[in-house]
C-alpha positions as CSV (number, residue, x, y, z in Angstrom):
1,M,-35.7,18.6,27.8
2,R,-38.3,20.2,30.1
3,V,-42.0,20.5,27.9
4,T,-45.1,20.7,29.1
5,A,-48.4,18.6,28.1
6,K,-49.8,22.3,26.8
7,E,-46.7,22.7,24.8
8,I,-46.8,19.4,23.1
9,A,-50.3,19.8,22.3
10,T,-50.1,23.2,21.1
11,A,-46.9,22.2,18.9
12,L,-48.7,19.3,17.4
13,N,-52.2,21.2,17.2
14,I,-53.7,18.8,19.1
15,P,-57.3,19.8,20.5
16,G,-58.3,19.1,24.3
17,N,-57.7,20.8,27.8
18,Y,-54.2,19.9,28.5
19,D,-52.3,20.9,31.5
20,D,-48.9,22.2,32.6
21,T,-47.7,18.8,33.3
22,V,-43.9,18.6,33.0
23,I,-42.3,16.3,30.5
24,T,-38.5,15.4,31.0
25,S,-38.2,12.5,28.4
26,V,-39.1,11.1,25.5
27,E,-38.3,7.4,25.0
28,F,-39.5,4.6,22.3
29,D,-38.0,1.8,24.3
30,S,-40.1,1.3,27.0
31,R,-37.4,-0.2,28.8
32,L,-35.5,3.4,28.9
33,V,-38.8,4.9,30.1
34,Q,-38.4,7.0,33.4
35,T,-40.7,9.3,35.6
36,Q,-42.0,12.1,33.5
37,S,-41.3,10.4,30.3
38,L,-43.5,10.7,27.3
39,F,-43.8,7.3,25.8
40,V,-43.5,7.2,22.1
41,P,-45.5,3.6,20.9
42,L,-43.8,3.1,17.4
43,A,-44.6,0.1,15.0
44,G,-41.5,-2.2,14.8
45,V,-41.5,-6.2,15.0
46,R,-44.4,-5.4,17.5
47,D,-46.6,-2.6,18.2
48,G,-45.3,0.3,20.8
49,H,-48.8,0.1,21.9
50,E,-48.6,-3.3,23.2
51,F,-45.8,-1.7,25.6
52,C,-48.1,0.9,27.2
53,Q,-48.3,-0.9,30.5
54,Q,-44.6,-1.4,30.7
55,A,-44.1,2.4,30.2
56,I,-46.6,3.2,33.0
57,E,-44.9,0.9,35.6
58,K,-41.6,2.9,34.6
59,G,-43.1,6.3,35.4
60,A,-44.1,7.5,31.8
61,V,-46.9,9.9,32.4
62,A,-47.7,10.5,28.6
63,T,-48.0,9.0,25.6
64,F,-48.3,9.4,21.9
65,W,-52.1,7.0,21.0
66,S,-52.9,6.2,17.0
67,R,-55.6,3.5,18.0
68,P,-58.9,4.3,18.9
69,L,-59.4,6.4,22.1
70,S,-61.2,3.9,23.5
71,Q,-58.5,1.6,24.2
72,A,-56.1,4.3,25.2
73,P,-54.8,3.9,28.8
74,S,-56.7,6.2,31.6
75,D,-53.7,6.8,33.6
76,L,-51.7,8.5,31.3
77,I,-52.2,11.8,29.3
78,V,-52.9,10.7,26.1
79,F,-52.1,12.6,22.9
80,P,-54.3,11.2,20.0
81,V,-52.0,11.2,16.6
82,A,-52.9,9.7,13.4
83,D,-49.1,9.0,12.7
84,V,-47.1,8.2,15.7
85,A,-43.5,8.2,13.7
86,K,-44.6,11.7,12.6
87,A,-45.9,13.0,15.5
88,F,-42.3,12.2,16.7
89,Q,-40.6,13.7,14.1
90,Q,-43.0,16.8,14.3
91,L,-42.3,17.5,18.1
92,A,-38.6,17.3,17.6
93,V,-38.9,20.3,15.1
94,Y,-40.6,22.0,17.6
95,Y,-38.0,21.7,20.6
96,Q,-35.2,22.2,18.1
97,A,-36.7,25.6,17.4
98,Q,-36.9,26.1,20.9
99,I,-33.6,25.8,22.1
100,A,-32.3,27.0,19.0
101,P,-28.8,25.7,18.4
102,K,-26.6,25.9,15.8
103,V,-26.9,22.7,13.7
104,V,-24.1,20.9,11.8
105,A,-25.2,17.6,9.7
106,I,-22.7,15.3,8.7
107,T,-22.8,12.3,6.0
108,G,-20.8,10.1,3.9
109,S,-20.3,6.5,2.5
110,N,-17.4,6.3,5.7
111,G,-16.4,8.3,8.6
112,K,-19.5,10.2,9.2
113,T,-19.3,8.7,12.7
114,T,-15.7,9.6,13.5
115,T,-16.0,13.2,11.5
116,K,-19.0,14.1,13.8
117,D,-17.0,12.6,16.8
118,M,-14.4,15.0,15.8
119,T,-16.2,17.7,15.4
120,A,-18.6,17.8,18.4
121,S,-14.9,17.3,20.4
122,V,-13.8,20.6,18.3
123,L,-16.9,22.6,18.8
124,S,-17.3,21.7,22.7
125,Q,-14.0,23.9,23.3
126,R,-15.9,26.7,22.8
127,Y,-19.8,26.1,23.1
128,R,-22.2,23.9,24.9
129,T,-22.7,20.9,22.4
130,Y,-24.7,17.7,21.8
131,K,-24.3,15.0,19.2
132,T,-26.0,12.1,17.8
133,Q,-25.1,9.1,19.9
134,G,-23.8,6.4,18.6
135,N,-25.5,5.6,15.3
136,Y,-29.1,7.2,15.7
137,N,-28.8,9.2,12.4
138,N,-32.1,7.7,10.3
139,D,-35.8,9.6,10.4
140,L,-35.9,8.0,14.1
141,G,-32.9,8.1,15.4
142,M,-32.3,11.9,14.5
143,P,-35.5,13.3,16.1
144,Y,-34.5,11.1,19.0
145,T,-31.1,12.7,19.3
146,I,-32.9,16.1,19.0
147,L,-35.3,16.0,21.8
148,H,-32.2,14.5,24.3
149,M,-30.1,17.3,23.5
150,P,-30.3,19.2,26.9
151,D,-31.8,22.8,27.1
152,D,-28.8,24.8,26.8
153,T,-27.1,23.2,24.1
154,E,-25.7,25.8,21.3
155,M,-24.3,23.3,18.8
156,L,-25.9,20.3,17.6
157,V,-23.9,18.1,15.7
158,L,-26.0,15.6,13.9
159,E,-25.1,12.2,11.8
160,M,-27.5,11.7,8.5
161,G,-27.3,8.2,7.2
162,M,-29.1,6.9,4.5
163,D,-30.5,3.5,2.4
164,H,-32.2,4.7,-0.3
165,A,-32.6,8.2,-2.0
166,G,-34.5,10.8,-0.6
167,E,-33.9,10.1,3.2
168,I,-31.1,12.2,4.0
169,A,-33.1,14.7,2.3
170,F,-35.8,14.3,4.7
171,L,-33.7,14.6,7.6
172,S,-31.7,17.6,6.1
173,R,-35.6,19.4,6.0
174,L,-36.2,18.7,9.3
175,A,-32.6,19.7,11.0
176,Q,-32.2,22.8,8.6
177,P,-28.8,22.5,9.2
178,D,-26.4,25.8,9.3
179,A,-23.6,23.7,8.1
180,A,-23.0,20.4,6.6
181,A,-20.2,18.1,5.4
182,I,-19.8,15.0,3.0
183,T,-16.8,12.8,4.0
184,M,-16.4,10.7,1.0
185,I,-18.4,8.8,-1.6
186,G,-17.7,5.2,-1.6
187,E,-19.7,2.1,-2.6
188,A,-22.2,1.5,0.3
189,H,-25.8,1.0,-0.8
190,L,-25.1,0.6,-4.5
191,E,-27.6,-2.1,-4.4
192,N,-30.2,0.4,-3.9
193,L,-28.2,3.4,-5.6
194,G,-27.2,1.9,-8.5
195,S,-23.8,3.7,-9.1
196,R,-21.6,5.9,-7.6
197,E,-23.0,8.9,-9.1
198,G,-26.2,7.7,-7.7
199,I,-24.6,7.4,-4.2
200,A,-23.0,10.9,-4.8
201,Q,-26.6,12.5,-5.6
202,A,-28.1,11.0,-2.2
203,K,-25.6,12.4,-0.3
204,M,-25.7,16.1,-1.7
205,E,-29.3,16.0,-0.7
206,I,-27.6,17.3,2.8
207,T,-28.1,20.7,1.1
208,A,-31.7,20.3,1.2
209,G,-32.1,21.8,4.0
210,L,-29.6,24.1,4.6
211,K,-29.3,27.2,5.5
212,A,-29.2,29.8,2.4
213,D,-26.1,31.5,3.9
214,G,-24.7,28.2,4.9
215,L,-21.8,26.2,4.5
216,L,-21.0,23.0,2.8
217,V,-17.8,21.1,3.3
218,I,-16.6,18.4,0.6
219,P,-13.4,16.3,-0.4
220,E,-11.7,18.2,-3.0
221,Q,-10.7,14.6,-4.7
222,E,-14.1,13.7,-4.5
223,I,-15.1,14.3,-8.5
224,L,-18.5,13.0,-8.5
225,L,-19.6,15.9,-6.1
226,K,-17.8,18.4,-8.1
227,P,-20.8,18.9,-10.7
228,L,-23.8,18.6,-8.2
229,V,-22.5,22.1,-6.2
230,T,-22.1,24.4,-9.1
231,T,-25.5,25.4,-8.6
232,L,-25.3,26.2,-4.9
233,T,-25.8,29.4,-3.5
234,Q,-24.3,28.8,-0.2
235,Q,-20.8,28.6,0.9
236,I,-18.7,25.8,-0.3
237,Q,-14.8,24.9,0.9
238,T,-12.9,21.9,-0.1
239,V,-10.3,20.0,1.9
240,G,-7.8,17.7,0.9
241,F,-4.3,16.7,0.5
242,M,-1.9,19.6,-1.2
243,Q,-5.1,20.5,-3.1
244,G,-8.4,22.4,-1.7
245,D,-9.6,25.6,0.6
246,I,-8.3,23.9,3.9
247,Q,-5.1,21.7,2.7
248,G,-3.6,18.9,5.5
249,T,0.0,17.3,5.1
250,I,0.5,14.2,7.1
251,I,3.7,14.3,9.4
252,L,3.8,11.1,11.3
253,E,1.4,8.2,11.2
254,E,1.3,5.9,14.2
255,K,-0.4,3.3,15.7
256,E,-2.2,5.1,18.2
257,Q,-2.0,8.8,16.4
258,T,-1.5,10.9,13.3
259,Q,0.1,14.2,13.2
260,F,-1.0,16.7,10.3
261,K,-0.2,20.3,9.5
262,V,-2.4,22.9,8.0
263,G,-0.1,25.6,7.1
264,E,2.3,26.1,10.0
265,E,-0.1,24.6,12.6
266,Q,0.4,21.3,13.9
267,F,-2.4,19.1,14.8
268,T,-2.5,15.6,16.6
269,I,-5.4,13.1,15.9
270,P,-5.5,9.9,18.6
271,V,-6.3,7.5,15.7
272,L,-4.1,6.6,12.7
273,G,-4.7,6.7,9.0
274,S,-5.1,9.3,6.2
275,Y,-8.6,9.3,5.9
276,N,-8.8,10.4,9.4
277,V,-6.9,13.5,8.7
278,M,-9.3,13.9,5.8
279,N,-12.2,13.4,8.5
280,A,-10.1,16.1,10.4
281,L,-9.6,18.4,7.9
282,I,-13.5,18.6,7.7
283,A,-13.6,19.2,11.6
284,Y,-11.3,21.9,11.6
285,T,-12.8,23.9,8.9
286,L,-16.4,23.5,10.7
287,G,-14.5,24.7,13.9
288,N,-12.8,27.6,11.9
289,Y,-16.2,28.6,10.4
290,F,-17.5,28.9,13.9
291,G,-15.2,30.9,15.0
292,L,-12.9,28.6,17.0
293,T,-9.0,30.0,17.5
294,T,-6.4,27.3,16.3
295,T,-5.7,26.2,19.6
296,Q,-8.9,25.5,20.7
297,I,-9.8,23.6,17.5
298,A,-6.2,21.5,18.2
299,R,-7.2,20.7,21.8
300,G,-10.5,19.4,20.3
301,L,-8.8,17.0,17.6
302,A,-6.6,15.7,20.3
303,T,-8.9,14.7,22.7
304,F,-11.9,13.5,20.8
305,Q,-13.8,10.2,21.7
306,L,-14.0,7.6,19.1
307,T,-17.4,5.7,18.6
308,K,-17.2,2.0,19.6
309,N,-16.6,-0.1,17.0
310,R,-14.9,2.6,14.7
311,T,-10.5,2.2,13.8
312,Q,-10.6,0.8,17.4
313,W,-7.3,-0.5,18.9
314,L,-7.6,-3.4,21.7
315,K,-6.1,-6.3,23.1
316,A,-6.3,-9.9,23.0
317,K,-6.7,-12.1,26.0
318,N,-3.1,-13.3,24.9
319,G,-2.0,-9.9,24.5
320,A,-1.9,-9.5,20.7
321,D,-3.2,-5.8,19.4
322,L,-6.5,-5.9,17.5
323,L,-7.3,-2.9,15.5
324,S,-11.3,-3.2,15.4
325,D,-13.1,-1.3,12.3
326,V,-16.1,-3.6,12.2
327,Y,-19.5,-1.5,12.1
328,N,-19.4,-0.8,8.5
329,A,-17.5,-1.3,5.0
330,N,-17.2,-1.0,1.7
331,P,-14.2,-1.1,-0.6
332,T,-13.3,2.3,-0.7
333,A,-13.0,2.2,3.1
334,M,-11.5,-1.2,3.2
335,G,-8.5,-0.6,1.1
336,L,-7.8,2.8,2.8
337,V,-7.5,0.8,6.7
338,L,-5.8,-2.0,4.8
339,E,-3.4,0.8,3.1
340,S,-2.7,2.4,6.2
341,F,-2.5,-0.7,8.5
342,A,0.2,-2.2,6.2
343,Q,2.0,1.2,6.5
344,L,2.6,1.0,9.9
345,T,5.9,0.0,11.7
346,L,4.8,-3.2,13.8
347,N,7.5,-5.6,16.2
348,G,5.2,-8.7,15.3
349,R,3.2,-10.0,12.5
350,R,0.5,-8.3,10.2
351,L,-2.5,-10.4,10.1
352,A,-6.4,-9.3,9.1
353,V,-9.7,-10.7,9.1
354,L,-11.8,-9.0,6.2
355,A,-15.5,-10.1,6.1
356,D,-18.1,-9.6,3.7
357,M,-19.2,-5.6,2.3
358,L,-22.8,-5.8,1.9
359,E,-25.3,-4.0,-0.3
360,L,-22.9,-3.5,-3.1
361,G,-24.9,-4.8,-5.9
362,P,-24.6,-7.1,-9.0
363,D,-20.2,-6.1,-9.4
364,S,-19.9,-7.1,-5.6
365,K,-17.7,-10.5,-6.1
366,A,-16.0,-8.0,-8.4
367,M,-15.5,-5.5,-5.9
368,H,-14.5,-8.1,-3.3
369,A,-11.8,-9.5,-5.8
370,N,-10.4,-6.2,-6.4
371,M,-9.0,-6.1,-2.6
372,A,-6.4,-8.4,-3.5
373,A,-4.4,-5.2,-4.6
374,F,-4.4,-4.0,-1.1
375,L,-2.9,-7.2,0.5
376,T,0.5,-7.0,-0.5
377,E,3.3,-8.7,1.3
378,A,3.3,-6.2,4.1
379,Y,0.1,-9.3,5.4
380,D,1.8,-12.5,7.0
381,E,-1.7,-14.3,7.1
382,V,-5.5,-13.1,6.3
383,F,-8.7,-14.8,7.1
384,L,-11.4,-14.2,4.7
385,Y,-15.1,-14.5,5.8
386,G,-18.4,-14.7,3.7
387,S,-20.0,-15.7,0.4
388,D,-18.7,-12.7,-1.5
389,M,-14.9,-12.8,0.5
390,Q,-14.7,-16.4,-1.4
391,A,-13.9,-14.4,-4.6
392,L,-11.1,-12.5,-3.3
393,Y,-9.7,-15.8,-1.6
394,E,-9.6,-17.4,-5.3
395,K,-7.5,-14.6,-6.8
396,I,-4.6,-14.6,-3.6
397,K,-4.6,-18.0,-2.8
398,E,-1.4,-18.7,-4.6
399,G,-0.1,-15.7,-3.8
400,P,2.7,-14.7,-1.1
401,V,-0.1,-14.2,1.8
402,T,-1.0,-16.8,3.7
403,V,-4.9,-17.2,3.3
404,H,-7.8,-18.9,5.2
405,Y,-11.6,-19.0,3.9
406,F,-14.7,-19.3,5.8
407,E,-18.3,-19.3,5.3
408,K,-20.4,-17.2,6.8
409,E,-22.0,-20.5,8.6
410,A,-18.5,-21.0,9.9
411,K,-18.0,-18.3,12.4
412,P,-17.0,-20.5,15.1
413,Q,-14.4,-22.4,13.2
414,L,-13.3,-19.0,12.0
415,I,-12.6,-18.1,15.6
416,A,-11.3,-21.1,16.4
417,A,-8.8,-20.5,13.5
418,I,-7.6,-17.0,14.7
419,K,-7.4,-17.9,18.1
420,E,-4.7,-20.8,17.0
421,A,-2.6,-18.4,14.4
422,L,-2.8,-15.1,16.8
423,Q,0.7,-14.9,18.7
424,P,0.9,-12.4,21.4
425,T,3.3,-10.2,19.5
426,D,0.5,-9.8,16.4
427,S,-1.4,-7.2,15.4
428,L,-4.8,-8.0,13.8
429,L,-7.1,-6.1,11.9
430,L,-10.7,-6.6,11.9
431,K,-13.0,-5.1,9.2
432,G,-16.0,-5.8,7.4
433,S,-19.8,-4.7,7.0
434,N,-21.8,-4.5,10.5
435,G,-24.0,-7.5,9.2
436,M,-21.0,-10.0,9.5
437,G,-21.0,-10.0,13.0
438,L,-17.0,-9.4,13.4
439,A,-18.0,-7.4,16.9
440,E,-18.4,-11.2,18.2
441,I,-15.2,-12.3,16.9
442,V,-13.5,-9.0,18.5
443,E,-15.2,-10.1,21.9
444,A,-14.1,-13.5,21.6
445,L,-10.5,-12.8,21.2
446,Q,-10.9,-10.3,24.1
């Protein structure tokens, strides 16, 4: 990033005499401020204005300021604004317009981060590409991503997340994507959106800012999306297995790779799961749309780097294999990973740690109990963790799978039990919502 104080004032319509002082980064965490940063004092648990002095010490040269000007620091360039967050978003719009990359927006109940990673890897085979880092996918994270893209960026791949209706529409209008994709409709945020139909409508908000001549990619089997795309004037392409505009066929599924074909062309992704092939088909479609060759797409898919805690193979201290998928969870996604894990050829036993899936609403316990359909005799031992997982425990405790149940307060006991049971030749899947803190268990086992 490289903008001047004068440019920022002009972009935000702030009166005053601003000079050509160069600003090379924007930060809302004072600990990350560098020389020539603009500090953005967002309101959080504490008001960001309280950290201005730390930002100055780190090298900040400017700040947004929504408090009385009489309280503003004298040793910073001050941009008075009514709302710091809105100014931050407005600056992102300005900077994106200056760089003018093609924009790809990706959302979905599950798989959006992996699809973002795959798509960015594919597009980077031809274009200078920047993507959402980590899970910076909300009304503050997305502007942060935009303001951190290099000034030679040609392709910007943005992940868009949500908890409530209207949030993705806001992000889409801010980013004005040239292409967009919805990975799947699951049950995440049922508590806020009421039904899977409500979730589908919220995900379709990604078209709110989609360019008139843009592209929307959706899974063929997501029947809840079908009636919602009939009125769109943009291009629509569907992906699926044996159905859709772009059709994939799985050839081989192993622990650390999956091979599939589109027509006669063969591709490999360095992750397991049919659901990840669906994500790859979306990345393939987007790569094809932006003019990449089959060879470039194949190379991008084969070499993509998965964001941490998304279907990631790790090693326990005792040598056991850990499949960590602990960032988020909903019944559809949990069922898919349990199914894929059950089908793998393994040398030792197959174990699972399953934690509560959050924000599912009044039917949450029933949805947890329904996971029993995926816990077949392929599983030797299962550890269930959290209040809603008790419903699953009650359903399968008399079945063929050895099962243990732990309340949320019993994480130390859960860790001890897993360590005692886990053998060096075992493979252990860990899946649950991020709020259940399974990453701590992964770390303890390592």
